[in-house]
N, C-alpha and C positions, 0 to 999 in steps of 0.2 A: 158530624164534623166532616167537611169536605176533604178530599185528598190534597187539595191545594193548601188548605189551612193546616193540615197535619204536617205537610212538607215544610211550611213556613215555620211552624213551632219547632220542628226538629232542627231546622237550620239555625234558629235563634239560640236554642239550647246548646248546639254544637259550638257556636261562636263564643258564647259565654264561658263554656268549659275550656276553651283554649288557654294554654299557659300564658300568663302575663296580661290577660284581658280582665279588666276590673270595671264593673258597672258602677260601683260605689264603694265606700269604705265601710268597714265592719262597725255596725251599731252606730251609724251616724245620726245625730240629732241636732236640732237648732232650738234656740230659746232667747228670751229677753229677760234681763234683770233690771228692775227699776230701783234707782237709788233716790230716796226721798231727800229733798232739800240739799242737793249736792252743792257745796261751796267751792268755787274756783279760786285759784291763786290771785286772780285780779279783783277779788272781793265780791263778785257777783254770785248769785245763787239761782239754780234751776230747780223748780219744785219736783219735777219727775224726770230724772236723767236716765235715758234708756241705754243699756249696754247690750248689744246683740252678740251672740256667741254660737259657735259650732263645737260640738264634742264628738269624738270618735272613740270607739273601743270599750274596754271593760271599766266601769265606774269603780271597781275594786282594785284596778291595776295602779301602778305607780303613776302619779299625775305629772303630766308634761305640758307646760305652757308654751304656745307658739305665737310669736308677735310679728305682725306684717309690717311692710314698709309704707311710705307716704303714697297716697292715692290708692292704696290697696285695701283689702279687708281680709277677714279670716279665711274666706273661701278661696282667695287668690293664692293661698299657700298650699292648696290641694291640687296643684297641677301635676303633670307627668314628671317634670324634672325635680320637683321638691317633695310634695306630699306622697305621690305614689312610690318614689324612691326610698322614702323613710317609713311610711306607716302601713304598707301592705304586709300580708302574712310572710313571715320569714325575714323581713327587713329589720334594721337595727332598732326601730321604735314601733315594732309590730303592734297594731291597735288591739289585738287580742290579748296582749300582755300589759299594755300601757293604757292610760286614760288621757287622751289628747284634748286639750282645750285651746280653741282658736277664737279669741274675742275680736270684734271690730272695735278699734280704738275710738275714743270720743272724736266726733267730726267725720267719721268714715263709715262706709257700708250702710248697715241698717241701724247703727247706733245714732243717738241724738246728734244733730248737725245743723249748721245755719240754715240750709235750704228747707228744713222741715217746716219752719214757721217764723222764727225770730229774725232771720236774715242778718242784717248788720247789727242787730241788737244781741245776737248770740254772744255769750262771754268769750273773750279772747283767751282760750285755753292754751296751756303749754304741756310739755311732756310730763311734768310732775302731776298735772291733773289726769292725764291719761293713765299713768301708773297707779295713782290713787284709786281711780275708778276700777281698774283691773283687779287691784287688791280686794276691794269691797265685793266685786263679783265672785272671786274665788273664795274668800273667807266667809262672807255672809250669804252669798247667793248659792254657791255650790258646796259649802261646808268643807272646804279643803284647808287643812291646817298646815300642810307642808308639801312643797313641790319637790319632785325628784330632779327636775331639770327645766330650765328655761332656754329656749332658742329664739333669738330675734334677729331679723335681717333689716339693715339700713335704719330707718326710723325705729323699727322693732329692736335693732341692735342697740341703739341709743337708749330706748326704753329699758332694755335689759341691764345696761350699765346703771341706770337709776334704781331698778329693782334690787340689785345686789348690794347697793349702798344704802338704800332707804329701809330695806327689810332683810338685813344680812343673815338672820337666822331662819328665814322662811323657805330656803331652797338648799338642796344638796349641791347642785352644780348648775352652771350656766354657760351658754355659748353665744356671746355677742358677735355678730357678723357684719361686715361692711360698715363698721362704726368705730369711732375713736373716742376714748374717754377724755375729752379735752373740750375747751370752749368752742362753740360754733364760731368759726372764723375763716379768714383767708378767702380763697376763691369760692369755696362752698357757700359761705354766707354772702359774699359780694354778689354772686349770681342769683341767690335767693332774693336778696333785696332789690336787685334790678328787675326781677320777675314781679315781685310784689308791688314795687313802685310803678311799673308800667301799667299794671291793672288799675291801680288807684288813680293814675293820671288820665285814664280814659274817661271822658265826660259821661259816658253811658253807665259807668260804675255807680255814680250817685251815692257815695258813702255806703255802698252795700245794698241799697234799696232800688236796684235797677228794674226796669220793666222788660228789658231784653238782655241776653247775655252779652257783656262787653266784647267787642270784636278783637281787641288787643290780646285778649286771653288766648285766642287761637294761635297767635304768632309766638307769644312768650312761652307757651307750654312746649312747643317744639324746640325753641331755642335752648331752653334749659336742659331738656332731655338729650339733645344732640351734644351739647357742650360738656355734660357731666355724666354721660353713660354710654356704654357700647364698646369701649376699649380701643386703643390706638391700632392694634393689629387687625381686629375685626373690621374697623371702619376703613382701614387702608385696603383690605381685601375686597370689600364690596363697593367702595367708592375710589376705584383705582386710577381714574383719570378725570379731567375736568367735565367732560360730557356726562359720564356716569354719575359723578357727584351732583351735578345740577339736575339730573333726572330724578335722583333720590330725593333731593331737597324739594323739588317741585311737587313730587308725590306726597311728601310729608306735609307741606303747607296746604295741600288740598284736603287733608284729613280734618274732620270736624270733631272736636272734643265734646263729648256728651256730658261731661262732668260739670256740675254747677260751679260758677266762678267763685262765689264766696267760700264754698267748701274747699276748693282748690287753694285759695289764698290763705285761709285759716290754717290749713294743714302745713303749708310751707312756713308760715310765720311761727308756728308752735315751737320751733327749734330755737327761737331767739335767745333764750336764757339758759340753754343747755350747757352745763358745766359741772361734772361730777368730780373734778380734780381734787378738791379738798376732802372728799369722803372715800377715796380709794383704799385707805388703810382700814376702813371698817369692814371690808369684804371678808367673808368667812367661807364662802362657797368655793368649790373647785371650778376653775375657769379655763375654758378653751377658747381662745380668741382666734377667729378666722377672718382674714382679709385677703384681698387679691393684689398682686403686684401692680396691676394696671388700673386700680381703682382711682378714678379721676377726683372723687370727693374726699378720699382718704389716702393721699399719696404717701407710700411708706418711706420714701427717701427724706422726708422732713425730720424723721427721728422722734416725732411726737408720741407715737405708740410705744416705742422702746422706753422712752422716759417714763411714761405712765405706768408701764408694767413693773418697774422697779419698786413700786409701792404696793404690789399685790403679792402675797406670799405664795399661793398655790395657783399659778397661772402658766398655761402653755400657749405658745403663739405659733399658728400655722399660717404662712403666707403662700397663697396659691401662685405658682409661677405663671407669668404671662405667656400665652401661647395662642395657637389658632383655635383652641377650645374655650378661651376665656372671653369675657365681654365687658371688661371694665367694672364699673360699680355693680353691674348686674350679674357678675360671675357667681356670687355665692348662692344665687337661686338655683344653680345647677349642683344638686347635692352629690352627684357622682364625682365631682372634683374634690370633695373633702370627706366622703363617706367612710373611707378607711381610717382617717383620723378620728372620726366619731366613734367607730367600733373600738379602737384602742382606748379612747377616753372613757367609754362606758365600762370597759373591762377593768380599767384602773380604779374606777370608782367602786365597782363591785368587790374588787380585791381588797380595797381599803376597809370596806365594811364587813 
């Protein structure tokens, strides 16, 4: 071995040993679970529905289910601000003590989705279908009979609300974030429908059987993201005058979205019938609801959340104050803004048992 090679190996080992440096998560694995003849709410059936998933940590540890947002996947939750803040050694959900499961929802990541083969013939799934498939993965695929905790963000938060109403005895606790247990409505649904309709109105879309990605998709993707994410304070700080605003907009419109149009459209449309309102009294789990004060899609001043929480016995509500550190609907992906609330919540659960 040359002196140069020895020096390089020493340098690499030194860097890896530095505090806070993490090359990967403890005992990380990926897999696929195939559900035979999965029946969707729209009446269609897929012979082999694939649900991809990532697991971290000790399989004998307390199981924790992590649910991602729209256009994301399980791996997207393993970034610095969320996964590393929660699952590393010594963190609240230390993977050496817990068993972390991160599935790709139907239509996302490496799970079955329209772009795989069926295109416009893929069943028009909804959030109930997503939760049904996740339940089958955990119960039948991974042999998990009870969850210690579910944490879901945005779409994952809405999925969490369905989990705790559809399977009220299956989990000890749940943390739905950036999501409101109410019908998909108001500006949130209006803008989603504008996005969906814009894509469908593009002649290139061809009922989902396009030969090239519809061009309107590029514009509407940025439109929805700017209008319903980022936070007023953060946007004002970075787009502080007309010239700077137009510069940012110009750069964004030049970005090319690599995601398939059908996959994108199906994911946003899946929220169309979300409404757990009538089932909130079924909840048995301990609940910590986390939203942000500047969330564009779940504005707290409507009082919708407060009304819904009156129907839940064991629920705490933490509203992250708007500040220079928040980013609107995206705020909850910064775990450091609510990690102390999580620690208190976990201690309360342990004390109860």
